[in-house]
N, C-alpha and C positions, 0 to 999 in steps of 0.2 A: 454554532456553539461548540465548546470544547469541553468534554468531561475529563477532569484530571483529579477530583477530590478522593478516588479510590487509592491514589497512589499513597502508600505508607510514608515515605520520605519527605519530611517538609521542605528540604532543600530543592528536591526535584519539583514539588507543587509550587513553590515560590518562583523557580525559574520558568515554568511554563506560564504561570499568572503574568509574570513581567514581560514575556514575549508577546503573550496574547492581548493583554491590555494596553501595551505600548508597542505597537508593531512599527519598528523602524523601517521595514522594508515596504510600507505602504503610504511612503511620503511622496506626492505627486505634485509636478508644477502644474501651474494654471491651464497649460495648453493640454495635458494628459488630462486633467479633471473635466474639460470641455469635450474632449474626444470620448470619454466614458459616458458623459452626459449625453452626448449625441446618439451614442449606441442605444442607452436605455431608452431615449425618446424614440427611436427608430423602432425598437422591438415594441413598444407599447402601441404606436401608431399602426403597425403592421397587424398587431393582434386586433385592433379595433377594426381595422379594414376588413380583415377575414370575418369577424363577427358580424359585420354589416351586409357583405357579400354573399356569405354562405350562413345566414341566419337561421335556417331550417335543417342544416346539416349538423350531425354531432361530431364535435370536435374537442380537442382538448386544448386549452389556452395555458398560458405562461403561469398565471395565478401564483404569483410571488417568486416565479423563477427568472425574472427579468434579468437578475444580476449575472446568470449564467451567460448571457449574450457577450458582454465585454471581456468577462473571464476567459470564455473560449477564444475569442478573437486574440487576446493577448497571449494566450497559451499557443495558439496556432503561429502567431507572428514570430515569437520566440523560438519555437522549434523550427521554424523556417530559417531563422538566422543561424540557428546551430546546425543546419544541414538537412533537416527532415525534408522528404519529396512528396510524402502522401499522408493523409489522416484518415482514421477510420473512426466514426462517432457511432 
């Protein structure tokens, strides 16, 4: 979510609203959408595997954070393309 209604300038509020509600940077082709879907499925399957394999161990699941998996993958890929050599998470 994006909070912007506290901004007093209506022009700035409208600009943010336009960018958030119609994100042109999120136009993905079918291949990219399939890749994102595969990453989400992998994250969910891996979490289910851990739950069944270590059912008595206290652990923290993704619980709604599945979207971070493809986001991190994309961020790391883009940073690598731009010359990054290591990542600390």
